[in-house]
C-alpha positions as CSV (number, residue, x, y, z in Angstrom):
1,X,-123.2,38.4,-60.5
2,X,-124.4,37.9,-56.9
3,X,-124.0,41.7,-56.3
4,X,-126.0,42.5,-59.4
5,X,-128.8,40.2,-58.4
6,X,-128.9,41.7,-54.9
7,X,-128.9,45.2,-56.3
8,X,-131.8,44.5,-58.7
9,X,-133.8,42.5,-56.2
10,X,-133.3,44.9,-53.2
11,X,-133.0,48.3,-54.9
12,X,-133.8,49.2,-58.5
13,X,-136.2,46.3,-58.9
14,X,-138.3,47.7,-56.1
15,X,-138.7,51.4,-57.1
16,X,-138.1,51.5,-60.9
17,X,-141.4,49.8,-61.9
18,X,-143.4,52.3,-59.7
19,X,-141.3,55.2,-61.1
20,X,-142.1,54.1,-64.7
21,X,-145.8,53.8,-64.0
22,X,-146.0,57.2,-62.4
23,X,-143.9,58.8,-65.2
24,X,-146.2,57.2,-67.8
25,X,-149.3,58.8,-66.0
26,X,-147.7,62.2,-66.3
27,X,-146.2,61.8,-69.8
28,X,-148.7,59.9,-71.8
29,X,-146.8,60.6,-75.1
30,X,-143.4,61.9,-76.2
31,X,-139.9,61.3,-75.1
32,X,-140.5,60.7,-71.4
33,X,-143.3,58.1,-72.3
34,X,-140.8,56.3,-74.6
35,X,-138.0,56.4,-71.9
36,X,-140.5,55.1,-69.3
37,X,-141.6,52.3,-71.5
38,X,-138.0,51.4,-72.4
39,X,-136.9,51.4,-68.8
40,X,-139.9,49.3,-67.7
41,X,-139.1,46.7,-70.4
42,X,-135.5,46.7,-69.5
43,X,-136.4,46.1,-65.8
44,X,-138.6,43.2,-66.8
45,X,-135.8,41.8,-68.9
46,X,-133.2,42.3,-66.2
47,X,-135.2,40.6,-63.5
48,X,-136.0,37.6,-65.8
49,X,-132.4,37.4,-66.9
50,X,-131.0,37.4,-63.4
51,X,-133.8,35.2,-62.1
52,X,-134.8,37.5,-59.3
53,X,-138.2,38.5,-58.1
54,X,-138.2,41.9,-56.3
55,X,-141.1,43.1,-54.2
56,X,-141.9,46.3,-56.1
57,X,-143.2,49.3,-54.3
58,X,-146.8,50.4,-54.8
59,X,-148.3,53.8,-55.1
60,X,-149.5,53.5,-51.5
61,X,-145.8,53.0,-50.4
62,X,-144.8,56.2,-52.2
63,X,-144.1,59.2,-50.0
64,X,-142.6,62.3,-51.5
65,X,-139.4,63.5,-49.9
66,X,-139.9,66.5,-47.8
67,X,-137.4,68.8,-46.1
68,X,-138.1,71.2,-43.3
69,X,-135.2,73.5,-42.6
70,X,-134.4,74.4,-39.1
71,X,-136.3,77.5,-37.9
72,X,-134.7,80.7,-39.1
73,X,-132.5,79.0,-41.7
74,X,-132.8,79.0,-45.4
75,X,-130.9,77.0,-48.0
76,X,-130.2,78.4,-51.4
77,X,-127.6,77.7,-54.1
78,X,-126.7,81.4,-54.6
79,X,-127.1,81.3,-58.3
80,X,-130.0,83.7,-58.2
81,X,-127.7,86.3,-56.9
82,X,-125.5,86.0,-60.0
83,X,-128.3,86.3,-62.6
84,X,-130.0,83.7,-64.7
85,X,-129.3,80.2,-63.1
86,X,-129.0,78.6,-66.5
87,X,-126.4,81.1,-67.6
88,X,-124.4,80.6,-64.4
89,X,-124.4,76.8,-64.9
90,X,-123.4,77.2,-68.6
91,X,-120.6,79.5,-67.7
92,X,-119.4,77.1,-65.0
93,X,-119.1,74.2,-67.4
94,X,-117.7,76.3,-70.3
95,X,-120.8,75.8,-72.4
96,X,-121.9,79.4,-72.6
97,X,-119.0,80.4,-74.8
98,X,-119.6,77.4,-77.1
99,X,-123.3,78.4,-77.4
100,X,-122.2,82.0,-78.2
101,X,-120.0,80.8,-81.0
102,X,-122.8,78.7,-82.4
103,X,-125.2,81.7,-82.3
104,X,-122.6,83.8,-84.1
105,X,-122.2,81.1,-86.8
106,X,-126.0,81.0,-87.3
107,X,-126.2,84.8,-87.6
108,X,-123.4,84.7,-90.1
109,X,-125.2,82.0,-92.1
110,X,-128.4,84.1,-92.1
111,X,-126.5,87.1,-93.4
112,X,-124.9,85.1,-96.2
113,X,-128.1,83.3,-97.1
114,X,-126.7,80.0,-96.0
115,X,-128.2,77.2,-94.0
116,X,-130.1,78.3,-90.9
117,X,-131.4,75.1,-89.2
118,X,-129.6,72.1,-87.8
119,X,-130.4,68.8,-89.5
């Protein structure tokens, strides 16, 4: 329990509230707004339950991460050389073939006049 208190007080209790506020500003409705609200409520509960009082970061504390590559060097993942990055990722995890099968099933259902949507 001491490790959990320390983790909440010194780590997530400091940056999660700011993250949730910033996310809510960008996503004033929809899924991300709901996730932000839920996460903020959970953080409030967690700090109260553990009895810790973190010092949360403020917007003036926030500095976006930046990276300057050494002169003459570039960093790329290489996926752009192989085509669509999403297709590459789906192929790597074996999901592309699964999606192809699902597309074929939908096409077959359309031809047979069966269900088209997913409910």
